[in-house]
LUMTIPA-746883 format. One record per residue (C-alpha): residue number from 1; chain; x, z negated, y. Coordinates in Angstrom, 1 decimal, always signed. Example, Ala and Ser with C-alpha at 12.3 -4.5 7.8 and 13.67 -1.06 7.14 Angstrom:
BEGIN
1; A; +12.3; -7.8; -4.5 $
2; A; +13.7; -7.1; -1.1 $
//
This chain:
BEGIN
1; A; +0.0; +0.0; +0.0 $
2; A; +2.9; -0.8; +2.4 $
3; A; +4.5; +2.6; +1.7 $
4; A; +1.2; +4.4; +2.0 $
5; A; +0.8; +3.0; +5.5 $
6; A; +4.4; +3.6; +6.4 $
7; A; +4.2; +7.3; +5.5 $
8; A; +0.7; +7.8; +6.8 $
9; A; +1.9; +10.0; +9.7 $
10; A; +4.0; +12.7; +8.1 $
11; A; +4.9; +16.3; +8.8 $
12; A; +4.9; +16.9; +5.0 $
13; A; +2.2; +18.3; +2.8 $
14; A; -0.1; +16.0; +0.8 $
15; A; +1.9; +16.7; -2.3 $
16; A; +5.2; +15.8; -0.7 $
17; A; +3.6; +12.8; +1.0 $
18; A; +2.5; +11.5; -2.4 $
19; A; +6.0; +12.0; -3.8 $
20; A; +7.5; +9.6; -1.1 $
21; A; +4.8; +7.0; -1.4 $
22; A; +5.3; +6.3; -5.1 $
23; A; +9.1; +5.8; -5.1 $
24; A; +9.2; +2.0; -4.7 $
25; A; +6.1; +1.5; -6.8 $
26; A; +7.5; +3.5; -9.7 $
27; A; +10.9; +1.7; -9.4 $
28; A; +9.1; -1.6; -10.1 $
29; A; +7.0; -0.1; -12.9 $
30; A; +10.0; +1.4; -14.7 $
31; A; +12.0; -1.9; -14.4 $
32; A; +9.1; -3.8; -15.9 $
33; A; +8.7; -1.4; -18.9 $
34; A; +12.3; -0.4; -19.5 $
35; A; +14.3; -3.6; -18.9 $
36; A; +17.0; -1.6; -17.0 $
37; A; +19.2; -3.2; -14.4 $
38; A; +18.5; -2.1; -10.8 $
39; A; +21.8; -0.1; -10.5 $
40; A; +21.2; +1.6; -13.9 $
41; A; +17.7; +2.8; -12.9 $
42; A; +18.7; +3.7; -9.3 $
43; A; +21.6; +5.9; -10.4 $
44; A; +19.7; +8.0; -12.9 $
45; A; +19.4; +11.8; -12.5 $
46; A; +16.4; +13.8; -13.5 $
47; A; +18.4; +15.1; -16.5 $
48; A; +18.6; +11.5; -17.8 $
49; A; +14.9; +11.2; -18.3 $
50; A; +12.8; +12.6; -21.1 $
51; A; +9.1; +12.3; -22.0 $
52; A; +7.9; +13.2; -25.5 $
53; A; +4.5; +12.3; -26.9 $
54; A; +4.2; +9.8; -24.0 $
55; A; +7.4; +8.0; -25.1 $
56; A; +9.9; +7.8; -22.3 $
57; A; +13.7; +7.9; -22.9 $
58; A; +16.2; +7.1; -20.1 $
59; A; +19.8; +7.9; -20.9 $
60; A; +22.3; +5.5; -19.3 $
61; A; +25.4; +7.1; -20.8 $
62; A; +26.4; +8.9; -17.6 $
63; A; +27.3; +7.5; -14.2 $
64; A; +28.4; +9.3; -11.1 $
65; A; +27.1; +6.8; -8.5 $
66; A; +28.5; +3.4; -9.4 $
67; A; +32.2; +2.8; -10.3 $
68; A; +31.7; +1.4; -13.8 $
69; A; +29.2; +0.0; -16.2 $
70; A; +28.8; -3.8; -16.4 $
71; A; +29.9; -3.8; -20.1 $
72; A; +30.6; -1.2; -22.7 $
73; A; +27.2; -2.1; -24.2 $
74; A; +25.6; -0.9; -21.0 $
75; A; +26.0; +2.7; -22.2 $
76; A; +22.8; +3.4; -24.1 $
77; A; +19.5; +5.3; -24.4 $
78; A; +16.4; +3.2; -23.7 $
79; A; +13.1; +4.3; -25.2 $
80; A; +9.9; +2.7; -24.1 $
81; A; +6.2; +3.4; -23.4 $
82; A; +4.1; +2.7; -20.3 $
83; A; +0.8; +1.3; -21.8 $
84; A; -1.1; +1.6; -18.5 $
85; A; -2.5; +5.2; -18.5 $
86; A; -2.8; +5.3; -14.7 $
87; A; +0.9; +4.3; -14.2 $
88; A; +2.0; +6.8; -16.9 $
89; A; +0.0; +9.6; -15.2 $
90; A; +1.6; +8.8; -11.9 $
91; A; +5.1; +8.8; -13.4 $
92; A; +4.4; +12.2; -15.1 $
93; A; +3.2; +13.7; -11.8 $
94; A; +6.2; +12.2; -10.0 $
95; A; +8.6; +13.9; -12.5 $
96; A; +6.8; +17.2; -12.2 $
97; A; +7.3; +17.1; -8.4 $
98; A; +11.0; +16.4; -8.8 $
99; A; +11.4; +19.2; -11.2 $
100; A; +9.4; +21.7; -9.1 $
101; A; +11.6; +20.9; -6.1 $
102; A; +14.8; +21.0; -8.2 $
103; A; +15.8; +17.5; -7.1 $
104; A; +18.9; +16.0; -8.7 $
105; A; +18.2; +12.3; -8.7 $
106; A; +15.2; +10.3; -10.1 $
107; A; +15.0; +8.5; -6.7 $
108; A; +16.1; +11.0; -4.1 $
109; A; +16.8; +10.1; -0.5 $
110; A; +14.4; +10.9; +2.3 $
111; A; +15.7; +12.1; +5.7 $
112; A; +14.5; +10.6; +9.0 $
113; A; +12.3; +13.7; +9.4 $
114; A; +10.7; +12.9; +6.1 $
115; A; +12.4; +15.7; +4.2 $
116; A; +13.4; +15.2; +0.6 $
117; A; +17.1; +15.6; +0.1 $
118; A; +17.8; +17.5; -3.1 $
119; A; +21.3; +16.1; -3.9 $
120; A; +21.3; +12.7; -2.3 $
121; A; +20.1; +9.4; -3.9 $
122; A; +17.9; +6.9; -2.1 $
123; A; +19.6; +3.8; -0.6 $
124; A; +19.3; +1.0; -3.2 $
125; A; +18.4; -1.4; -0.4 $
126; A; +15.2; +0.5; +0.0 $
127; A; +14.2; -0.8; -3.5 $
128; A; +15.6; -4.3; -3.2 $
129; A; +13.4; -4.7; -0.1 $
130; A; +10.6; -5.1; -2.7 $
131; A; +12.0; -8.6; -3.4 $
132; A; +10.3; -10.0; -0.3 $
133; A; +6.9; -8.6; -1.3 $
134; A; +7.3; -9.9; -4.9 $
135; A; +8.1; -13.4; -3.6 $
136; A; +5.1; -13.3; -1.3 $
137; A; +2.9; -12.6; -4.3 $
138; A; +4.5; -15.1; -6.7 $
139; A; +5.1; -17.8; -4.1 $
140; A; +8.5; -18.6; -5.7 $
141; A; +11.9; -17.1; -5.9 $
142; A; +11.6; -13.8; -7.7 $
143; A; +13.3; -10.5; -7.4 $
144; A; +13.5; -7.0; -9.0 $
145; A; +15.8; -8.6; -11.6 $
146; A; +13.0; -10.8; -12.7 $
147; A; +11.4; -7.8; -14.3 $
148; A; +14.3; -7.7; -16.7 $
149; A; +13.6; -11.4; -17.7 $
150; A; +9.9; -10.5; -18.2 $
151; A; +10.9; -7.5; -20.3 $
152; A; +13.0; -9.6; -22.6 $
153; A; +10.4; -12.4; -22.8 $
154; A; +7.6; -10.0; -23.6 $
155; A; +9.5; -8.1; -26.3 $
156; A; +10.8; -11.3; -27.9 $
157; A; +7.2; -12.6; -28.1 $
158; A; +6.2; -9.4; -29.8 $
159; A; +9.0; -9.9; -32.3 $
160; A; +8.0; -13.5; -33.0 $
161; A; +4.3; -12.6; -33.5 $
162; A; +5.1; -9.6; -35.7 $
163; A; +4.3; -10.5; -39.3 $
164; A; +6.7; -7.8; -40.5 $
165; A; +9.6; -8.8; -38.2 $
166; A; +13.2; -8.3; -39.4 $
167; A; +16.5; -9.8; -38.3 $
168; A; +17.5; -6.4; -36.8 $
169; A; +14.6; -6.5; -34.3 $
170; A; +16.4; -9.1; -32.1 $
171; A; +19.6; -7.0; -32.2 $
172; A; +17.6; -3.9; -31.3 $
173; A; +16.3; -5.8; -28.2 $
174; A; +19.8; -6.9; -27.3 $
175; A; +21.0; -3.4; -27.5 $
176; A; +18.1; -2.2; -25.4 $
177; A; +19.0; -4.4; -22.5 $
178; A; +22.7; -3.7; -22.8 $
179; A; +24.0; -7.2; -23.5 $
180; A; +27.2; -7.8; -25.6 $
181; A; +25.5; -10.4; -27.8 $
182; A; +22.5; -12.6; -28.4 $
183; A; +23.7; -15.6; -26.4 $
184; A; +23.1; -14.0; -22.9 $
185; A; +19.8; -12.5; -23.9 $
186; A; +18.4; -15.6; -25.5 $
187; A; +19.9; -18.3; -23.3 $
188; A; +19.5; -16.7; -19.9 $
189; A; +16.8; -14.0; -20.2 $
190; A; +14.3; -15.1; -22.8 $
191; A; +11.8; -17.8; -21.6 $
192; A; +11.3; -19.4; -25.0 $
193; A; +9.2; -22.3; -23.6 $
194; A; +6.8; -19.8; -22.1 $
195; A; +6.4; -18.0; -25.4 $
196; A; +5.8; -21.1; -27.4 $
197; A; +3.3; -22.6; -24.9 $
198; A; +1.4; -19.5; -24.0 $
199; A; +1.2; -17.4; -27.2 $
200; A; -2.2; -16.0; -26.3 $
201; A; -1.5; -15.4; -22.6 $
202; A; -0.5; -11.9; -21.4 $
203; A; +2.7; -12.0; -19.4 $
204; A; +2.9; -10.3; -16.0 $
//
């Protein structure tokens, strides 16, 4: 809603206007469903993203924007789904717009004249500015990185509640978030107390 108001007066067409409005929204949606780090998602090019049968894959094996990956485990392919059909449709439309305009990055920069720059990435501070809005909603300290904690907690709960769970499931989750081992994932990211006390409550 903030971005819709911000870009309300634009020299662009309706289609291009829509393209701009959804950038920050989709950044939050993808962080929630993929568990990627901010820098990993921010630095993706269009060629790193695939959709097949509504399954989304984001390749984090390349990097031409940040100096290095956090750990060697950070190089990976993350496959996930967006279970909200409205969000999924918006993301598909967004990708189509990028491809039609031959844009290089998943989140391209926008000039002061509201022109989409084909080979420049959006400033990452544009997305981290969402932190203020998230904190206003939650009334506590939260940030974009909190989506990563939610991702781990949600997926760990699914593993625990799965009658056919296997030991490898937890390692699949660790690999998905790009950690070196289970200690970081379970000790700092998984909110076990929440899982045990709210088994029937949907996490946000």
